Each structure stands twice: as C-alpha cells, then as structure tokens.
C-alpha positions in Angstrom: 35.3 40.8 31.6 34.7 40.8 27.8 37.0 37.3 27.1 35.4 35.9 29.4 31.9 36.5 27.9 33.6 35.3 24.6 34.6 32.1 26.3 31.1 31.2 27.8 29.5 31.8 24.2 32.3 29.6 22.8 31.4 26.4 25.6 27.7 27.1 24.7 28.1 26.5 20.8 30.6 23.6 21.7 28.3 22.3 24.2 25.3 22.3 21.8 27.0 21.4 19.2 27.9 18.2 20.9 24.4 17.8 22.4 23.1 17.7 18.2 25.9 15.6 17.4 24.6 13.2 20.2 20.9 13.4 19.5 22.5 12.2 15.4 23.7 9.2 16.7 20.8 8.1 18.9 18.7 8.6 15.9 21.7 6.8 14.2 21.4 3.7 16.7 17.5 3.7 16.6 17.6 3.2 13.0 20.5 0.2 13.5 18.1 -1.1 16.7 14.8 -0.9 13.8 15.9 -3.8 11.7 14.1 -6.7 12.2 16.9 -9.6 13.8 14.8 -11.7 15.8 11.3 -13.7 15.2 12.0 -13.5 11.3 8.7 -14.1 9.8 8.6 -18.4 8.5 11.8 -18.9 6.4 14.1 -15.6 6.6 16.8 -15.1 8.4 19.3 -12.7 8.6 22.6 -12.6 7.2 24.2 -9.3 7.6 23.5 -6.0 8.8 25.0 -2.8 6.2 25.8 0.9 7.7 28.6 3.4 6.9 31.0 1.6 9.7 30.4 -1.9 7.8 34.3 -2.9 6.4 33.9 -2.8 2.1 30.5 -1.1 2.2 29.9 2.0 0.2 27.0 3.0 1.8 25.9 5.8 -0.9 25.9 3.0 -4.1 23.6 0.9 -1.6 21.3 3.9 -1.4 21.9 4.7 -4.9 18.5 4.7 -5.8 17.0 7.5 -3.5 19.0 10.3 -5.3 17.4 11.6 -8.3 15.9 15.1 -9.0 14.7 16.1 -5.9 17.3 16.7 -3.2 16.8 14.4 -0.1 19.7 15.8 2.0 22.0 14.4 5.0 21.1 11.4 5.3 21.9 8.1 7.3 21.3 4.1 5.9 21.6 0.7 7.6 20.5 -1.9 5.6 19.3 -5.6 6.4 20.3 -8.7 4.3 18.2 -11.8 4.6 18.1 -15.1 3.1 14.9 -17.1 2.5 15.9 -20.2 0.8 18.7 -22.4 1.0 22.1 -20.7 -0.1 22.7 -20.4 -4.4 18.4 -20.9 -4.4 17.3 -17.7 -3.9 17.9 -14.1 -4.1 18.6 -11.8 -0.9 15.6 -9.9 0.7 16.4 -6.6 2.0 14.9 -3.9 4.6 17.0 -0.5 4.0 16.2 2.3 6.5 17.0 5.7 5.6 17.2 8.5 8.1 16.7 11.8 6.8 16.5 15.3 8.4 12.4 15.5 8.1 9.8 13.9 6.4 9.9 16.8 3.1 13.5 15.2 2.4 12.2 11.5 3.2 9.0 11.8 0.9 11.4 13.5 -1.9 13.8 10.1 -1.4 11.0 7.9 -2.1 10.1 10.5 -5.3 13.4 9.6 -6.8 13.3 5.5 -5.9 10.1 4.9 -7.7 10.9 7.8 -10.8 13.9 5.4 -11.7 13.8 4.5 -15.2 13.7 0.7 -14.9 9.8 1.2 -13.1 8.2 3.3 -15.1 6.9 0.2 -18.0 5.1 -2.5 -16.0 7.4 -5.5 -14.5 5.2 -8.3 -17.3 2.4 -7.6 -20.0 -1.2 -6.7 -17.6 0.4 -6.1 -14.4 0.7 -3.2 -12.9 4.2 -1.6 -11.5 2.3 0.0 -8.3 -0.1 -1.0 -6.1 -1.0 0.2 -2.4 -0.8 -2.1 0.9 -1.3 -1.1 4.6 2.1 -2.3 6.7 1.8 -1.5 10.6 -0.8 0.6 9.8 0.8 2.9 6.9 0.4 3.8 3.2 2.9 2.1 1.5 3.7 1.5 -1.9 4.0 -1.7 -3.1 6.4 -2.3 -6.2 6.3 -5.4 -8.3 9.5 -5.9 -9.5 10.6 -8.9 -11.7 12.6 -11.6 -10.1 14.2 -15.0 -11.4 12.3 -16.4 -14.1 9.2 -15.1 -14.5 8.5 -14.5 -11.1 7.4 -11.3 -9.6 9.5 -9.8 -6.5 7.6 -7.6 -4.1 8.8 -4.8 -2.6 7.1 -2.2 0.2 8.3 1.8 0.4 7.0 3.9 2.4 8.3 6.7 5.3 7.5 6.7 8.9 8.6 10.4 9.6 11.7 11.5 8.4 12.4 7.1 8.0 12.1 5.7 5.1 11.6 1.8 5.1 11.9 -0.1 1.3 11.7 -3.4 2.2 12.9 -5.7 -0.7 10.9 -9.3 -0.1 10.5 -12.8 -2.2 8.3 -14.1 -4.7 5.4 -14.4 -2.3 3.6 -11.4 -1.6 2.1 -12.5 2.0 5.9 -13.4 3.0 7.1 -10.1 2.0 4.3 -8.1 3.7 5.5 -10.1 7.2 8.9 -8.9 6.9 8.1 -5.7 6.4 5.3 -5.9 8.8 8.5 -7.0 10.8 9.9 -3.7 10.8 7.6 -2.4 13.4 7.9 1.0 11.5 
C-alpha cells in the first residue's frame, strides 16, 4: 500500500513538471508569434527570426546588454531582424522579445540595459539620451543612439508584464515608432 502511494506521488510530481514545461513552451511560442512578420510599416521587411534553436546563433550574446548588476533570472528570447533600406545602404532594425519569469525580473533587465556605460553620456551635444514615448498604451523609454554619420537611431524599450520589448528602429522617429507599435505589445 505504501509503495502504491509513493508511485502515485511520483506520477503526480512528473505530471506537474510536464505541465509546467508545456506552459513554458506555450509562452515561448507566444513570444515568437508576437514578432511582427506581416503588415509591417512602410519600408520594413522581415529578414530573419532568431531563437535559441537558430543554427549558429548564441542568444546569450544577442541579449548581453540585458545582463548587469540586477539578476534577470531564467529567460527566453526571440529576435526579429528587419531591413528598411536596400541591402548595404542601411543598418538592420531589430525587435527583441525577452521573456522572463515575472515583471520584477523584466524591470531588472530594463534597468541593466539602460545602465550600460555607452548610455551614460548624450549621443550628441545638446541631445538627451533618454526620453518618454507611448507605444500601444505603454509608457516606454525612447533611447537615442548614434547611427551612421551624425544621425540618431531611435530605440524603444518597455515591458509588458514579464516580457521586455526592445525595438531598435532607424533614423526616422515616426517609422521607428510604427515598427514598435507593430509588436502589438
């Protein structure tokens, strides 16, 4: 009788573990589906989607800017790479979705990203590094980064629950915001 009880407990434990794994996999599938692939803003085209299973891609390196003083816990990431100019004439735009265990870890990842040494000074004299914007009803941080020549590149960073969204747009603020809005997050 005791042996049967132990077997039942083991089976229940394994079942719960399998359910947890499938819930995590479903969340990860949602992250991949959230990357905009169709009906993109004018001029943007999806070039590639990178995940942990993409051959030759080290996702830890791809999201290294989210690691820092604050612990972000376990994560799963998906990155979409978009072109907006003829190949060789522009840089890639990117959307990174970083799924974390909870909103607290998502906020830690955002804090780590914004604390990078490259963001401690303004991109150009008289230009603020950070500003605020509204994307899909979320308060977001607009990060102004240097691009080719003396132009600015507009990035948008926010979290939607446990998901961090980073949109690395181009040198046109309105187009970058449209790409960020296309995430639906």
